[in-house]
N, C-alpha and C positions, 0 to 999 in steps of 0.2 A: 745453949743447946736446948731444943724443945723437948719437953717431957715425952716419954714413950707413948702415953695414951693419946697425946695430940697427933703423933705420927700415925697411929692406928686409925684414928678418926678420919684423918685426911685420906688415907688409903681406902678406907671404906667408902668415903664420899666419892672418890674417883671411880671406884669399881661400880658404884650405883649409877653414876652418870654414864659410864660406858655401856652398862646393861640397858639403860633407858634409851641411849642413842641407837644401840643395835636393834632394840625392839622397834623403835620408830622406823629405822631403815627397812627392817623386815616387813613391817605392815605396809610401807609404801610399795615395796617390791611385790608383795602379794596383791595389792590393789592394782598395780600395773598388769600383772599376769592375769588377774580376773577380768580386767577390761579387754585384754588381748584375746582371751578365750571367748568372751562375748562377741568380739568383732569377728573371729573365725566362725563361730556358730552362726552368726547372722549371714556371713558370706556363703557358708555351706547351704543354709536354708534358701538363700537367693538362687544359688546355682541349681539346687534341686528343683525349685519352682520353675526356673528357666528350662531345664531339661524336660520337666513334665509338660510345660506349655508347648515346647517344640514337638513332643510326642503327640500331644492332642492335635496340634496343627497337621502333622503328617497323617494321623488317622482320619481327620476331617477331609484332607485332600484326597486320600484313597477312597473314602466313602463317596465323595463328590464325583471322582472319576468313574467308579463303578455305576453310580446313579446315572451319569451322563451316557455311559455305554448302554445301560439298560433302557434308556429313553430314546435311543436312536429310532428314527422312523423305519418301519419294516419296508423291505424292498418290494413286496407284493402283498396282495390280500391273502395269498396262501401262506405267506411267511409270518403273518401277524400272530403273535403269541396269545394264548388265552388270557382272560383277565386275571385269573388266579396266579398266573406265572408272570404277570407284567412287572411285578415288583422285584423279581429275581434278576441278578446281574446277567447281562448277555454274554460277557466274556471276562476273562482275567488276563491281564497283560503278563506274558512270560517271554523269556529269551533263553536260548541255550547257554549253558555254562561251559560247554566243551564239545569236542568232536571225537568220534571213534575213528581210529586208524586200524582197520581190520584186515585179516588175511583174506576175507571174502570180498572180491572186487565188485560183484554184482549180486542181485537178489537170488539168481539161479544158483543153487548149491548151498546157500546159507541154511544152516539147520533150522528145522521148524520149531525146535525147543532148545533151551539152554542145557548145558552139561551133558548133552548127548554125544557130542564130539569133544572129547577131553583135550585133544591137541589143538583145538581151534583157539587162536590167540588174537588179542587186540589190545591196543593201547588207547586209553581215554586221555586225550590231551586237553587239559582244562585251560580256560582263558584267564591269564593272570590279572586282567583288568576286572574280572568279576569274582574270581575265586583266589584269594591269597594262598600261598603255600601252607600257611599255618592251619588252614581249614582242613587239610588232609592229615594232620597229626593224629596218630592213633589208629588210622584206617588199616595200616599194615598189620596190626595186631589181630585183625579178624581174618578168618579163613575165606569167607565169602562176603559178597555185597550185592545189593540190588541196584540195577541201573534202570532209570526211568528216562525214556527217550521218545523221539518223534519218528513215526514211519514216514520218512521224508521222500521215499521213492514210490509211494502209493500213486497209482495212475489217476485216482479221483480227487487228488488234493487240490488241483486248480479249481475244479467246480466247487469243492467244499469251502474253500477260503475266498475265492474271487466272486463266485456267484452262488451263494448258498440256496437261493430260491430254486435253482435247477438241480441241486444235489439232493437226491432222494436216497435215504438210507435203505440198504437192502436188509430186510428183516432176517432172511435166511441166507446162508452161504454153503458152498459145497465143501465137504469135509474129506480130506485124503483117506483117512482110515475107513470111511464109509463108502469108498470107491465112487465118489461123486454124489452120494446121498446128502441131503441138506439138513442143516441144524440151525437153530436160532443163533444169530451172530454173537449175542452176549453169553451163549453157552459154549463158545469156542474161543480160540486165541487168534482168530483171523486178524490180519493187519487192517482190514477194511472195516473200521468201526465208526461209531458216532463221532468220536474224537480220535485222531490217529496217534494215540499214545501207547507205547509199548512198555512192558515190565519184564525184566530178565534178571536172573541170578547168575553170578559168575564167580569163579575162584580168584582171589586176590593173590597174585604172584609177587608183586613188588610195588613200592611207591617211591617215586623220585621227583622231588620238587612239585611241579604241576602235572605230572604224568603218573598214570596208574596202569600197570601191566596186568591183564586179566587172561584167564584161560577158560575153556568150556563155553565160549560165547556163541550166540546166535545173532550177531550184529553185523550188518553190512558196512563196508567202508564209507565214511562220510556221514554216518548217523549223528544227528544233533542230540546231545545229552542234556536233559533238563535237571536231573538230580541224581545223587548217589547216596545210598543208605546202607548201613551195616546189616548183615543177615544175622538174626538172633534165633538160634535153634529153639529156645524155650517158648518163644511166641510165634515164630514163623513156620515151625514144623508142627502140624496138627496130627496128633495120634488118632488113629481110627478114621481118618478122612476117607470119604468114599468118592468114587468116580463112576460114570456110566459104564456099562458092560462093554460097549464098543471100544473103549479106551484100554481095556484089559487084555485085548487079543495080542498074544505074543507074536512078534515077527510080522505084523500086518504090513509094514512097509520095508521089511528087510529084503536083502537080495540073497541069491543062492551062493554065488561065488564071485571073487574078483581076481583077475589075472592081469599082469603087466607084460606087454609085448617086449621083445628084445630091443626093438627100435626105441620104445619109450625109455627103457632103462638106460640106453646108451646116450640119449639126448638130454635127459633130465638134469644131470650134474652141470652141464654147460648153461642151461637156462637158469638154474638156481644160482650159479656163480654170478651171473650178470644181474640178477635181482638182489643187489648188494645190501639193501636195507630190509631183507627178509627177517621175519620173527622166528626163523628156524635155524638151528645151529648147523645142519648138514642137509644134503640132498636126500639121504636115507630117512631122516626124520620127517622131511617134507613129504616123501613118498608115503610114510605112515599116516600123515594127515589126509592125503588123498584117499587112502584106503578107508579111514574112518568116515570121511564124508560120504563116499560112495556106498558104504555098507547099508545106508538107507536109500531107498529109491527116491532120488531128488527130483524126478520128473513131475511135471504138473499132471493133474487128472486127465486133461485133454490129451497130453502126450502119451500117457499110458493107455488110454482107451483107443486112440488113433495116432500111432507114432508118426511124427513129422519132424522135418529138419529144423535145427535150431542154429541161428547164425551167431556170430561172435558177440552180439549185443544181447543175446538171450531172448530174442524175439522169434516167434514161430514163422517158418517158411514152409507152406504146404506143398510147394513144388519140388519134391524130392525125387531125384532121378538116379540115385546110386543103386547099384545092384547088391543084393545080399550075397555074402560070401562066408568063408570059413577062416578061422585063425590058424596059426602054425601047428596047433595040436588037434585040429579037426573039429573044434566046437563050432556049432552054427552061430553066426553073428547076425545081428540086425543090420539091414541096409541103411539105417539112419545113424548118422554121427552126431553125438551130443557133445556139448562143450561145457567145461567147468572152469571158471576163472578164480585162481588162487594166487595171492602174492604177485600179481602182475604176470602170471603164467597161464596160458590157454592150454588146458588139459582136455584132449578129445578122447571119447570112448564110445563103445557100442554096447548094447544090452539086448540079449535075445529074449524069446518068449518064456524061457525058463528062468528068467532073472539072473542070468550069468553075464557078468560084465568083463569086457576086455578093454583095458586102457591102452590106446594105440600110440599117441603122440603128445609132445609138449613143445610149445613154441612161446617165445617171449612176446608179450603184448607191447604195442607202441607206448613209449613213455615210461616203461618199467625199469629203465637203466639206473638203478640206485637213486631213488628219490630221497634227497637229503633232508626232507621235512619229516620223514617218518622216524619213529622210535623203534628201529630194528633190533635184532638179537645182539648185534655188536654193541649197541648203546646200553643194553641191559646186562651184558655179560658180567661186568665187574660187580654190579649190584646183586646179582643172583648167586654168584659163586658156581662151582661145578656141581652138576647133578641135580639142581633144583628144577630145571625145566625138563 
């Protein structure tokens, strides 16, 4: 039998060998991990450089595009820009991100300012190809938002875009509150501007996928939307902001009274029922909308100065042959019948010289039988819950 000290020496030698082997294996493993880390760092650096290179390429492409647009030959000697402005870009390519589906079918009757008609509702239907649903996350947490859009129904757009040389900006425009008096266009919110871009604030009622339900809008149906931004009270509301005195006149465009004829009250429910994709829960609520819209004199300046007939397209017809009469309560009514298009319904009314309005009739417009492409009240009802609208 081997002496005890020999066994102890052998055990110590085995332990030392095991420790040495473990140390060797650990160093090799650390070396492999260090090499792998270096490979990953090199790959990350390469990916970062590739991304930066692609970004520089996009920036150069955008700069080249703007330069090419700015260097386009002017269409006439009058359109040639000054030398100081020659280096500035001529245009910036933009495309709408969505379209407004509004209760206002035409320009006539659309409020002149936002939030004036609180019941005025619209849905902004965004293009999924341009705006993913994730882009709207968080918007419902705001009470209001800004809508940037195009005045697509301007009568001067064709000249402005197709033949700019013939399109001359009107420096002054007629202002309704000044009863036809003129003011510099940039001191007004006229839609006829150097660039037909509109800016409105609206109340955010609900967000669902690629659609946003708004209220208090002044947007006509079909309006192309360029952008949406949240309203921030701490920066968007300016304390002590001043406006000209002619804007501070109370009731400058208000009417004296609004009355609904018995015939209108009897036919409205039928019209509303057939407009199945309406943004309004009932005919009574829709009637409240009509009253809010007509509470401001929506006639143009020329119609107020020289009343004339308006056809169903909102165009003036100076050949009015109707006789003036009285309503069932004896109030004098104007001989001119005006039309307001809301939610596919043609609402006709008269207004006398004392600014008293009588709403006479409601008829369903062609093509208004339940347009399935609209986000009507029934589509929003479950999202909103009871009592929100």
